[in-house]
N, C-alpha and C positions, 0 to 999 in steps of 0.2 A: 608456500601458498600456491594454489592452482593458478596458472596463466591461461586465459581463455584463448582457445585456438581461433585463428582468423576465419576458419570456415564453419564455425558453429552456428546453428540456427537459434541459439539463446541470444536474443537481440534486445530484449527489453524487460523492464521490471515495473510493475504497478505498485505504488506505495500509498498508504494513507492510514489514518487511525482506524481502529476497530469501530464499526458502526458508521463509517463515513461513506459507504456506498461502493467500496472496492469489490465486493462480491458481485454486485450488479454490474459494474463496468467490466469485470472479468467475463461474466456470463454473456454479455452482449458482444464483446470482442471475439470470444471463442466461437461465435457463430460465423465469423468471416471465413470465406473459402480459403484464404491463404494464411490464417492465423490458428495457432493453438495456444491457449493460456492456461497455465496450472493454477489451481486453487491452493496456494500456500505450500508447494512442493518443498519439503525439507526445512520449512521455517520453524515449526515447533520442535521437530526432531533435532535440528542442528543450531539454528540461531538462538532458540531458547535452551538448547542443550539436553533436551529430555532423553535422547537416545545416546548420549555421549557420557563418558566418565571424564570429568574435567581434568585437563592438563594445565595447572595454574600458570606455568612458565610460558605457555604458548596458547592460552585459551582463545584469544581472538583469531589467530591463525587456524587453530584447530576447528573451531565452529564455522568460520567463514569458508575454509577450505572444504569442509564436508557439505555445506550448503551449495557452494558453486559446483562441486562435483555432481550433486543431485540434480541440479539444473541442467548441466551439460548432458547427463545421462537421459533425462527426460526429453530434452531437445533432440538428441540423437535418435531416440526411439520414435519421434513424431514424424509424420509425413508432411506436415505443414511447411510452408516456405519460411515462416518466422515463428519462433516459439518464445513465449514470455511467461513470467511467473508473477503472482501477486503476493505481497507480504504486508502485514500491518506494522505500524510503528511500535506497537507493544511487543511484537516478536523481535523486531530489530533491536529493541532495548535490551534484549538478552545479551547482546555483545558487550554491554557495559560492565558486566561482571568481570571482564578482563581487568578492569582498573581496580578491583578490590585487591588485586595482588601486585600491582605495578605503580611505582612512583619514580619519575613523574608520569602522570597518566597518558595514555594513548588517545589521540584525537580520533575516536571511533568512527565518526561520520566521514571524516576525510579518508581514513584508511579503507572504509567499506566502499563508499561510492566512487572515490577518485583514484583509488588504487586497485583494490580487488575487483571492482566492476568498471574499471576504466573502459570507455567505449561502449558500454551498455546504455541504451537510452532509458531514461526514467520518466514515468508518467505519474505525477503526484496529484492525488485527489484530496481536497480539503473540504470539511463540512463544518458549519457553525457549531462551536463547542457545546452550546446549550442543548442542541438537538442530539449530538453524539452522546453526551453524558447522560441525558435522560434515557436514551436507548440502552445504554450500558446498565444503568440502574434497574431498568425494567426487565433485562434479560440475564443479569448475572448477580452474583452475591457480593460484589465488591462495594466498598464504602464510597460515599460521595468524595471523600478526599482522594482515595485511590483513582477513581474515575477522572477527577480533575487533574491529578498528576500526569496520568496517561495522555490526556489531551494537551496539556502544556508541553509534553515532550513531542507530540505530533507537530506542534507549532515550531519548536526548536529545529526539527528536521526539515520542515518547510522553509524556514529562514536560511538554513545551511544551504539548501539546494538552489536558492536564488542566484547564487554565483556559479553554479555548476553548468557546463555546456551540456548539450544533448538531453535537456530536461524540459518537459511540458507541464504546465500547471492547469488543473481543472478545478471547478467548484461544484459540489454536489448539487447545489441549488440550481445552477445553470444546466447541469446534466439532465436533471429530471424535468426542467421547464422546456428544454429544447434538445432532446436526445440526438436527433438527426444532425443538427448543427455541431454539437460538441463531439460527437463521434467522428464526424467528418474531419474535425481538427486533429483528432488522435490518429486517424488513418493517414492523413496527410503527413503528420509527424513521422509515421512509420513508413512512408513512401508507398502507400497503397490506396486504391480507389474505394470510395464508399459504396456499400452494398445495402440497399434499403431493407432487405430481408433480415438484417441483424437486429432491427428494432421490431420485435414481435413478441406476442404472448409466450411463444415457445422459448424465446431467449430468456425471459424473466422467470421461466419455470425450469431452468437448466438443472439437470440432476446433480451437478457438482456443487450447487449452493445447498446450504443446510435447509432442511424442509421449512423451518420457520421463516426463512428469508424469501421463499418463493411466493410469487403473486402474479396474477393475470395483468400483464401490462405495466406501464410505468406511470405512477401517480404523480403529477406535478405539485399536488398539495403537500407532499412530503418535504418539498423545499422551503415552504413558508410556515410550516407547523413548528414554530419555535416559541418557547415561553420566555418572553423578554425578561421576566423577573424570576427566573429559575434560581433556586438556592445556590447553584454553582457560581453565579456571577461574581460575588465578592472574591472568590478564589481564583478566578481566571480572567478577571477584567482586563488586566494588562495584556494577556495573550490574545483575547478577543480583539483588542485594539490594534495590536501589531499585525494580526491576520486580516484586519479590515472589516471585522464584524461589528464593531463599536466605534463611534467617533473618539478621537483622542481629546 
């Protein structure tokens, strides 16, 4: 497996469930003068394995190694002081296929975050599952059950990372309500100064974002637009409670 060189500019990873605001956060940070952030570089091709022929005996090492190599190459090609990448937890779940072939199973999250990416800072963005799932259902063909299972895995990743050093946690709801304050937290975590220009209509129209995600400015109402009685609630109630979105 690839060992990260000490002088690489690949320094951080943005992680969150699909439709949790990771594209927005990536677009904003990519406008900083000292940062470049990739929109899912190598994640579908390698974490999901779309461009690899599976090697069952070493599937985790194969996929993770290819992903890290892609990140290192993109970082080396960048002129920015720091380079990062964003991935979704759905893409990360592609590594779980390794355990189809292996007993006892590998602790995928431990091996990925604490071994393969040891020393890489992680920024985890969490969003209320009711809003995430509704967004998935409105934009994809997946079933309610599939969307719920994906968000439950995002909470599993969130819980794992609670004990990991070099990890910062954000909430989508706070990011859209107070973008300057939350971005200042992220930049302090990365050792950089806040630049007001990163919060602009230009940032939220970033060409790296899918066209359907682009919009003029940041709408704080998106953080409170939650259907409290969404049909997903019985399927994810315990995960909502563990993530602090419902009282226990």
